[in-house]
PDB file of N, CA, C and O in Angstrom:
ATOM      1  N   MET A   1     -18.126  17.944   7.320  1.00  0.00           N
ATOM      2  CA  MET A   1     -16.765  18.445   7.297  1.00  0.00           C
ATOM      3  C   MET A   1     -15.756  17.324   7.071  1.00  0.00           C
ATOM      4  O   MET A   1     -14.779  17.518   6.348  1.00  0.00           O
ATOM      5  N   GLN A   2     -15.972  16.152   7.676  1.00  0.00           N
ATOM      6  CA  GLN A   2     -15.036  15.055   7.532  1.00  0.00           C
ATOM      7  C   GLN A   2     -15.000  14.516   6.099  1.00  0.00           C
ATOM      8  O   GLN A   2     -13.946  14.090   5.627  1.00  0.00           O
ATOM      9  N   LEU A   3     -16.128  14.533   5.414  1.00  0.00           N
ATOM     10  CA  LEU A   3     -16.165  14.045   4.037  1.00  0.00           C
ATOM     11  C   LEU A   3     -15.336  14.918   3.110  1.00  0.00           C
ATOM     12  O   LEU A   3     -14.856  14.447   2.078  1.00  0.00           O
ATOM     13  N   ARG A   4     -15.165  16.166   3.463  1.00  0.00           N
ATOM     14  CA  ARG A   4     -14.371  17.067   2.626  1.00  0.00           C
ATOM     15  C   ARG A   4     -12.881  16.762   2.751  1.00  0.00           C
ATOM     16  O   ARG A   4     -12.103  17.128   1.870  1.00  0.00           O
ATOM     17  N   LEU A   5     -12.475  16.100   3.827  1.00  0.00           N
ATOM     18  CA  LEU A   5     -11.073  15.760   4.027  1.00  0.00           C
ATOM     19  C   LEU A   5     -10.679  14.475   3.298  1.00  0.00           C
ATOM     20  O   LEU A   5      -9.495  14.223   3.077  1.00  0.00           O
ATOM     21  N   PHE A   6     -11.669  13.664   2.927  1.00  0.00           N
ATOM     22  CA  PHE A   6     -11.376  12.384   2.283  1.00  0.00           C
ATOM     23  C   PHE A   6     -10.552  12.530   1.004  1.00  0.00           C
ATOM     24  O   PHE A   6      -9.563  11.812   0.855  1.00  0.00           O
ATOM     25  N   PRO A   7     -10.908  13.430   0.064  1.00  0.00           N
ATOM     26  CA  PRO A   7     -10.084  13.557  -1.152  1.00  0.00           C
ATOM     27  C   PRO A   7      -8.642  13.971  -0.843  1.00  0.00           C
ATOM     28  O   PRO A   7      -7.709  13.524  -1.509  1.00  0.00           O
ATOM     29  N   LEU A   8      -8.468  14.813   0.152  1.00  0.00           N
ATOM     30  CA  LEU A   8      -7.125  15.235   0.530  1.00  0.00           C
ATOM     31  C   LEU A   8      -6.325  14.061   1.084  1.00  0.00           C
ATOM     32  O   LEU A   8      -5.153  13.886   0.750  1.00  0.00           O
ATOM     33  N   LEU A   9      -6.961  13.263   1.930  1.00  0.00           N
ATOM     34  CA  LEU A   9      -6.305  12.090   2.488  1.00  0.00           C
ATOM     35  C   LEU A   9      -5.970  11.080   1.397  1.00  0.00           C
ATOM     36  O   LEU A   9      -4.885  10.497   1.402  1.00  0.00           O
ATOM     37  N   ALA A  10      -6.893  10.869   0.463  1.00  0.00           N
ATOM     38  CA  ALA A  10      -6.662   9.932  -0.639  1.00  0.00           C
ATOM     39  C   ALA A  10      -5.475  10.385  -1.486  1.00  0.00           C
ATOM     40  O   ALA A  10      -4.653   9.561  -1.885  1.00  0.00           O
ATOM     41  N   CYS A  11      -5.379  11.664  -1.761  1.00  0.00           N
ATOM     42  CA  CYS A  11      -4.245  12.194  -2.546  1.00  0.00           C
ATOM     43  C   CYS A  11      -2.931  12.010  -1.803  1.00  0.00           C
ATOM     44  O   CYS A  11      -1.910  11.672  -2.403  1.00  0.00           O
ATOM     45  N   ALA A  12      -2.961  12.231  -0.502  1.00  0.00           N
ATOM     46  CA  ALA A  12      -1.743  12.075   0.298  1.00  0.00           C
ATOM     47  C   ALA A  12      -1.279  10.626   0.293  1.00  0.00           C
ATOM     48  O   ALA A  12      -0.086  10.355   0.156  1.00  0.00           O
ATOM     49  N   LEU A  13      -2.219   9.692   0.444  1.00  0.00           N
ATOM     50  CA  LEU A  13      -1.855   8.275   0.430  1.00  0.00           C
ATOM     51  C   LEU A  13      -1.344   7.845  -0.938  1.00  0.00           C
ATOM     52  O   LEU A  13      -0.388   7.075  -1.032  1.00  0.00           O
ATOM     53  N   LEU A  14      -1.973   8.334  -1.990  1.00  0.00           N
ATOM     54  CA  LEU A  14      -1.544   7.989  -3.341  1.00  0.00           C
ATOM     55  C   LEU A  14      -0.142   8.514  -3.616  1.00  0.00           C
ATOM     56  O   LEU A  14       0.683   7.801  -4.189  1.00  0.00           O
ATOM     57  N   SER A  15       0.136   9.739  -3.219  1.00  0.00           N
ATOM     58  CA  SER A  15       1.462  10.303  -3.464  1.00  0.00           C
ATOM     59  C   SER A  15       2.518   9.554  -2.668  1.00  0.00           C
ATOM     60  O   SER A  15       3.643   9.383  -3.136  1.00  0.00           O
ATOM     61  N   THR A  16       2.165   9.109  -1.469  1.00  0.00           N
ATOM     62  CA  THR A  16       3.106   8.319  -0.667  1.00  0.00           C
ATOM     63  C   THR A  16       3.397   6.990  -1.349  1.00  0.00           C
ATOM     64  O   THR A  16       4.548   6.557  -1.405  1.00  0.00           O
ATOM     65  N   ALA A  17       2.358   6.342  -1.867  1.00  0.00           N
ATOM     66  CA  ALA A  17       2.545   5.065  -2.545  1.00  0.00           C
ATOM     67  C   ALA A  17       3.390   5.230  -3.798  1.00  0.00           C
ATOM     68  O   ALA A  17       4.249   4.395  -4.079  1.00  0.00           O
ATOM     69  N   LEU A  18       3.156   6.290  -4.548  1.00  0.00           N
ATOM     70  CA  LEU A  18       3.923   6.513  -5.763  1.00  0.00           C
ATOM     71  C   LEU A  18       5.373   6.839  -5.458  1.00  0.00           C
ATOM     72  O   LEU A  18       6.266   6.400  -6.182  1.00  0.00           O
ATOM     73  N   SER A  19       5.626   7.592  -4.410  1.00  0.00           N
ATOM     74  CA  SER A  19       7.010   7.921  -4.070  1.00  0.00           C
ATOM     75  C   SER A  19       7.734   6.694  -3.530  1.00  0.00           C
ATOM     76  O   SER A  19       8.956   6.605  -3.645  1.00  0.00           O
ATOM     77  N   ALA A  20       7.009   5.753  -2.949  1.00  0.00           N
ATOM     78  CA  ALA A  20       7.625   4.535  -2.435  1.00  0.00           C
ATOM     79  C   ALA A  20       8.231   3.721  -3.572  1.00  0.00           C
ATOM     80  O   ALA A  20       9.222   3.020  -3.368  1.00  0.00           O
ATOM     81  N   GLN A  21       7.649   3.802  -4.765  1.00  0.00           N
ATOM     82  CA  GLN A  21       8.198   3.077  -5.900  1.00  0.00           C
ATOM     83  C   GLN A  21       9.585   3.595  -6.248  1.00  0.00           C
ATOM     84  O   GLN A  21      10.442   2.830  -6.692  1.00  0.00           O
ATOM     85  N   ASP A  22       9.808   4.868  -6.053  1.00  0.00           N
ATOM     86  CA  ASP A  22      11.092   5.464  -6.382  1.00  0.00           C
ATOM     87  C   ASP A  22      12.157   5.178  -5.329  1.00  0.00           C
ATOM     88  O   ASP A  22      13.347   5.325  -5.606  1.00  0.00           O
ATOM     89  N   GLU A  23      11.754   4.776  -4.138  1.00  0.00           N
ATOM     90  CA  GLU A  23      12.693   4.561  -3.054  1.00  0.00           C
ATOM     91  C   GLU A  23      13.243   3.147  -3.012  1.00  0.00           C
ATOM     92  O   GLU A  23      13.989   2.809  -2.093  1.00  0.00           O
ATOM     93  N   GLY A  24      12.898   2.319  -3.974  1.00  0.00           N
ATOM     94  CA  GLY A  24      13.448   0.974  -4.036  1.00  0.00           C
ATOM     95  C   GLY A  24      12.844  -0.001  -3.035  1.00  0.00           C
ATOM     96  O   GLY A  24      13.545  -0.878  -2.530  1.00  0.00           O
ATOM     97  N   ILE A  25      11.562   0.138  -2.742  1.00  0.00           N
ATOM     98  CA  ILE A  25      10.905  -0.813  -1.853  1.00  0.00           C
ATOM     99  C   ILE A  25      10.728  -2.126  -2.587  1.00  0.00           C
ATOM    100  O   ILE A  25      10.299  -2.154  -3.741  1.00  0.00           O
ATOM    101  N   ASP A  26      11.061  -3.217  -1.908  1.00  0.00           N
ATOM    102  CA  ASP A  26      10.904  -4.549  -2.503  1.00  0.00           C
ATOM    103  C   ASP A  26       9.484  -5.037  -2.242  1.00  0.00           C
ATOM    104  O   ASP A  26       9.186  -5.547  -1.162  1.00  0.00           O
ATOM    105  N   TRP A  27       8.609  -4.879  -3.234  1.00  0.00           N
ATOM    106  CA  TRP A  27       7.225  -5.305  -3.114  1.00  0.00           C
ATOM    107  C   TRP A  27       7.155  -6.812  -3.262  1.00  0.00           C
ATOM    108  O   TRP A  27       7.894  -7.391  -4.058  1.00  0.00           O
ATOM    109  N   LEU A  28       6.287  -7.451  -2.513  1.00  0.00           N
ATOM    110  CA  LEU A  28       6.092  -8.893  -2.596  1.00  0.00           C
ATOM    111  C   LEU A  28       4.871  -9.177  -3.452  1.00  0.00           C
ATOM    112  O   LEU A  28       3.862  -8.479  -3.351  1.00  0.00           O
ATOM    113  N   SER A  29       4.954 -10.188  -4.284  1.00  0.00           N
ATOM    114  CA  SER A  29       3.812 -10.548  -5.120  1.00  0.00           C
ATOM    115  C   SER A  29       3.168 -11.857  -4.658  1.00  0.00           C
ATOM    116  O   SER A  29       2.145 -12.265  -5.207  1.00  0.00           O
ATOM    117  N   ASN A  30       3.747 -12.510  -3.668  1.00  0.00           N
ATOM    118  CA  ASN A  30       3.212 -13.750  -3.130  1.00  0.00           C
ATOM    119  C   ASN A  30       2.475 -13.446  -1.829  1.00  0.00           C
ATOM    120  O   ASN A  30       3.093 -13.024  -0.852  1.00  0.00           O
ATOM    121  N   TYR A  31       1.169 -13.655  -1.808  1.00  0.00           N
ATOM    122  CA  TYR A  31       0.344 -13.301  -0.649  1.00  0.00           C
ATOM    123  C   TYR A  31       0.753 -14.062   0.606  1.00  0.00           C
ATOM    124  O   TYR A  31       0.856 -13.468   1.679  1.00  0.00           O
ATOM    125  N   GLU A  32       0.985 -15.354   0.491  1.00  0.00           N
ATOM    126  CA  GLU A  32       1.352 -16.149   1.668  1.00  0.00           C
ATOM    127  C   GLU A  32       2.694 -15.698   2.237  1.00  0.00           C
ATOM    128  O   GLU A  32       2.866 -15.641   3.455  1.00  0.00           O
ATOM    129  N   GLU A  33       3.630 -15.382   1.373  1.00  0.00           N
ATOM    130  CA  GLU A  33       4.930 -14.874   1.815  1.00  0.00           C
ATOM    131  C   GLU A  33       4.763 -13.535   2.539  1.00  0.00           C
ATOM    132  O   GLU A  33       5.406 -13.286   3.559  1.00  0.00           O
ATOM    133  N   ALA A  34       3.902 -12.689   2.004  1.00  0.00           N
ATOM    134  CA  ALA A  34       3.636 -11.384   2.617  1.00  0.00           C
ATOM    135  C   ALA A  34       2.972 -11.556   3.984  1.00  0.00           C
ATOM    136  O   ALA A  34       3.318 -10.847   4.929  1.00  0.00           O
ATOM    137  N   ARG A  35       2.029 -12.481   4.098  1.00  0.00           N
ATOM    138  CA  ARG A  35       1.370 -12.741   5.389  1.00  0.00           C
ATOM    139  C   ARG A  35       2.363 -13.235   6.428  1.00  0.00           C
ATOM    140  O   ARG A  35       2.331 -12.806   7.581  1.00  0.00           O
ATOM    141  N   THR A  36       3.235 -14.127   6.022  1.00  0.00           N
ATOM    142  CA  THR A  36       4.243 -14.657   6.937  1.00  0.00           C
ATOM    143  C   THR A  36       5.162 -13.549   7.420  1.00  0.00           C
ATOM    144  O   THR A  36       5.460 -13.455   8.611  1.00  0.00           O
ATOM    145  N   LEU A  37       5.611 -12.711   6.493  1.00  0.00           N
ATOM    146  CA  LEU A  37       6.496 -11.608   6.852  1.00  0.00           C
ATOM    147  C   LEU A  37       5.782 -10.588   7.741  1.00  0.00           C
ATOM    148  O   LEU A  37       6.381 -10.053   8.674  1.00  0.00           O
ATOM    149  N   ALA A  38       4.515 -10.319   7.458  1.00  0.00           N
ATOM    150  CA  ALA A  38       3.746  -9.366   8.261  1.00  0.00           C
ATOM    151  C   ALA A  38       3.582  -9.873   9.694  1.00  0.00           C
ATOM    152  O   ALA A  38       3.707  -9.102  10.645  1.00  0.00           O
ATOM    153  N   LYS A  39       3.303 -11.161   9.845  1.00  0.00           N
ATOM    154  CA  LYS A  39       3.180 -11.730  11.187  1.00  0.00           C
ATOM    155  C   LYS A  39       4.510 -11.683  11.928  1.00  0.00           C
ATOM    156  O   LYS A  39       4.557 -11.400  13.125  1.00  0.00           O
ATOM    157  N   LYS A  40       5.585 -11.963  11.205  1.00  0.00           N
ATOM    158  CA  LYS A  40       6.923 -11.988  11.806  1.00  0.00           C
ATOM    159  C   LYS A  40       7.363 -10.590  12.257  1.00  0.00           C
ATOM    160  O   LYS A  40       7.956 -10.442  13.326  1.00  0.00           O
ATOM    161  N   THR A  41       7.075  -9.572  11.449  1.00  0.00           N
ATOM    162  CA  THR A  41       7.541  -8.218  11.739  1.00  0.00           C
ATOM    163  C   THR A  41       6.503  -7.363  12.469  1.00  0.00           C
ATOM    164  O   THR A  41       6.837  -6.297  12.986  1.00  0.00           O
ATOM    165  N   GLY A  42       5.242  -7.822  12.517  1.00  0.00           N
ATOM    166  CA  GLY A  42       4.188  -7.051  13.164  1.00  0.00           C
ATOM    167  C   GLY A  42       3.736  -5.859  12.332  1.00  0.00           C
ATOM    168  O   GLY A  42       3.126  -4.927  12.857  1.00  0.00           O
ATOM    169  N   LYS A  43       4.032  -5.887  11.040  1.00  0.00           N
ATOM    170  CA  LYS A  43       3.645  -4.786  10.159  1.00  0.00           C
ATOM    171  C   LYS A  43       2.400  -5.166   9.357  1.00  0.00           C
ATOM    172  O   LYS A  43       2.146  -6.347   9.123  1.00  0.00           O
ATOM    173  N   PRO A  44       1.624  -4.158   8.934  1.00  0.00           N
ATOM    174  CA  PRO A  44       0.424  -4.448   8.141  1.00  0.00           C
ATOM    175  C   PRO A  44       0.776  -4.782   6.693  1.00  0.00           C
ATOM    176  O   PRO A  44       1.904  -4.573   6.246  1.00  0.00           O
ATOM    177  N   ILE A  45      -0.205  -5.299   5.983  1.00  0.00           N
ATOM    178  CA  ILE A  45      -0.061  -5.623   4.556  1.00  0.00           C
ATOM    179  C   ILE A  45      -0.831  -4.595   3.748  1.00  0.00           C
ATOM    180  O   ILE A  45      -1.965  -4.259   4.090  1.00  0.00           O
ATOM    181  N   PHE A  46      -0.234  -4.098   2.689  1.00  0.00           N
ATOM    182  CA  PHE A  46      -0.904  -3.208   1.743  1.00  0.00           C
ATOM    183  C   PHE A  46      -1.227  -4.036   0.514  1.00  0.00           C
ATOM    184  O   PHE A  46      -0.320  -4.518  -0.164  1.00  0.00           O
ATOM    185  N   LEU A  47      -2.513  -4.207   0.218  1.00  0.00           N
ATOM    186  CA  LEU A  47      -2.932  -4.979  -0.946  1.00  0.00           C
ATOM    187  C   LEU A  47      -3.377  -4.058  -2.060  1.00  0.00           C
ATOM    188  O   LEU A  47      -4.068  -3.066  -1.828  1.00  0.00           O
ATOM    189  N   GLU A  48      -2.974  -4.397  -3.271  1.00  0.00           N
ATOM    190  CA  GLU A  48      -3.407  -3.633  -4.445  1.00  0.00           C
ATOM    191  C   GLU A  48      -4.009  -4.627  -5.433  1.00  0.00           C
ATOM    192  O   GLU A  48      -3.365  -5.593  -5.841  1.00  0.00           O
ATOM    193  N   PHE A  49      -5.250  -4.369  -5.803  1.00  0.00           N
ATOM    194  CA  PHE A  49      -5.940  -5.231  -6.751  1.00  0.00           C
ATOM    195  C   PHE A  49      -5.997  -4.511  -8.097  1.00  0.00           C
ATOM    196  O   PHE A  49      -6.306  -3.322  -8.168  1.00  0.00           O
ATOM    197  N   ARG A  50      -5.697  -5.241  -9.144  1.00  0.00           N
ATOM    198  CA  ARG A  50      -5.743  -4.669 -10.490  1.00  0.00           C
ATOM    199  C   ARG A  50      -6.549  -5.581 -11.406  1.00  0.00           C
ATOM    200  O   ARG A  50      -6.656  -6.789 -11.194  1.00  0.00           O
ATOM    201  N   CYS A  51      -7.100  -4.963 -12.410  1.00  0.00           N
ATOM    202  CA  CYS A  51      -7.798  -5.705 -13.443  1.00  0.00           C
ATOM    203  C   CYS A  51      -7.302  -5.181 -14.779  1.00  0.00           C
ATOM    204  O   CYS A  51      -7.614  -4.058 -15.175  1.00  0.00           O
ATOM    205  N   GLU A  52      -6.534  -5.998 -15.460  1.00  0.00           N
ATOM    206  CA  GLU A  52      -5.993  -5.585 -16.741  1.00  0.00           C
ATOM    207  C   GLU A  52      -6.776  -6.267 -17.854  1.00  0.00           C
ATOM    208  O   GLU A  52      -6.866  -7.494 -17.903  1.00  0.00           O
ATOM    209  N   ALA A  53      -7.322  -5.482 -18.717  1.00  0.00           N
ATOM    210  CA  ALA A  53      -8.140  -6.046 -19.807  1.00  0.00           C
ATOM    211  C   ALA A  53      -7.355  -6.099 -21.089  1.00  0.00           C
ATOM    212  O   ALA A  53      -7.875  -6.542 -22.113  1.00  0.00           O
TER     213      ALA A  53
END
């Protein structure tokens, strides 16, 4: 039963991430800067890995 919820959860997370782009979130591209800010604010880091060919 839990495996059937995974696609629904994945869609919900994806839609949240896509809507965040429209809300003017300032994404950081420097990992060390993001780590420092995460430690300072106590918030987690969201990492996105891409491979562009």
